[in-house]
C-alpha positions as CSV (number, residue, x, y, z in Angstrom):
1,M,63.4,95.5,109.9
2,N,61.9,98.1,107.6
3,Q,60.3,101.4,108.7
4,E,56.8,100.0,108.8
5,Q,57.8,97.1,111.0
6,V,59.6,99.5,113.4
7,K,56.6,101.7,113.6
8,S,54.3,98.7,114.2
9,A,56.6,97.4,117.0
10,I,56.7,100.9,118.6
11,R,52.9,101.1,118.4
12,S,52.5,97.7,120.1
13,I,54.9,98.6,122.9
14,V,53.2,102.0,123.4
15,I,49.8,100.3,123.6
16,A,51.0,97.6,125.9
17,F,52.7,100.1,128.3
18,G,49.8,102.5,128.0
19,S,47.2,99.8,128.8
20,F,49.3,98.9,131.9
21,A,49.6,102.6,132.9
22,V,45.8,103.1,132.5
23,G,45.1,100.0,134.6
24,R,47.4,101.3,137.3
25,G,45.7,104.7,137.2
26,W,48.9,106.5,136.1
27,I,47.3,108.0,133.0
28,T,43.8,108.4,131.6
29,T,42.4,106.7,128.4
30,E,42.5,110.1,126.7
31,Q,46.2,110.4,127.3
32,L,46.6,106.8,126.0
33,S,44.8,107.7,122.8
34,F,47.4,110.5,122.2
35,L,50.2,108.1,122.8
36,G,48.9,105.9,119.9
37,S,48.5,108.9,117.6
38,D,50.5,109.3,114.4
39,T,52.0,112.6,115.6
40,F,53.4,110.9,118.7
41,L,54.7,108.0,116.7
42,M,56.4,110.4,114.2
43,A,58.0,112.2,117.2
44,I,59.3,108.8,118.5
45,G,60.7,108.0,115.0
46,A,62.5,111.3,114.9
47,V,64.1,110.8,118.3
48,V,65.1,107.3,117.4
49,S,66.6,108.5,114.1
50,L,68.5,111.3,115.8
51,A,69.8,108.9,118.5
52,A,71.0,106.4,115.9
53,G,72.8,109.2,114.0
54,A,74.5,110.4,117.1
55,W,75.5,106.9,118.0
56,G,76.9,106.3,114.5
57,V,79.0,109.5,114.8
58,Y,80.2,108.6,118.2
59,T,81.2,105.0,117.4
60,H,82.4,105.3,113.8
61,N,85.7,107.1,114.5
62,Q,89.2,106.3,113.5
63,T,90.2,104.8,116.9
64,N,87.3,102.4,116.9
65,A,87.9,101.4,113.3
66,V,91.5,100.5,114.0
67,A,90.5,98.6,117.2
68,V,88.0,96.6,115.2
69,V,90.5,95.7,112.5
70,A,93.2,94.9,115.0
71,A,90.8,92.5,116.8
72,M,90.0,90.5,113.6
73,P,91.5,87.0,113.9
74,E,92.9,87.2,110.4
75,V,94.9,90.3,111.3
76,A,98.3,89.9,113.0
77,K,98.7,93.6,113.9
78,V,97.9,97.1,112.8
79,E,100.9,99.4,112.4
80,T,100.4,103.2,112.5
81,T,102.8,105.7,111.1
82,N,105.7,107.0,113.2
83,T,104.2,110.5,113.5
84,P,102.6,112.3,116.4
85,A,99.2,111.5,115.0
86,G,100.1,107.8,114.5
87,K,101.5,107.5,118.0
88,T,98.4,109.1,119.5
89,L,96.2,106.7,117.5
90,A,98.1,103.7,118.7
91,A,98.0,104.9,122.3
92,D,94.3,105.6,122.1
93,V,93.5,102.1,120.7
94,G,95.9,100.3,123.1
95,T,97.0,96.7,122.8
96,S,95.5,93.6,124.1
97,P,96.1,89.9,123.3
98,Q,93.3,90.0,120.7
99,A,94.3,93.4,119.2
100,V,97.9,94.4,118.6
101,V,98.5,98.0,117.5
102,T,102.1,99.2,117.1
103,V,103.9,102.3,115.8
104,A,106.1,101.7,112.7
105,P,109.8,102.2,113.3
106,K,111.5,105.1,111.6
């Protein structure tokens, strides 16, 4: 989806939820018109962008990268270096039947 499609989808969701909320008496029609404004949609876009960035920083770390590679069916195992950092990484990733992570021998 491109940026315009995302904005259109958000606008449709806001209008649908807003119409429901007006019908239930939770908000007024004036409040609903603000929810459909460009300023509000830009704020939603900023929040979504920040959340996506934070999620990317959280999930794209070394431990997750090793776990993803180790879980590939074409990969027999991932071997870390026999250093304190390598041992910590192997321990953090762990080992399962689908993902084997070991520490190299000295």
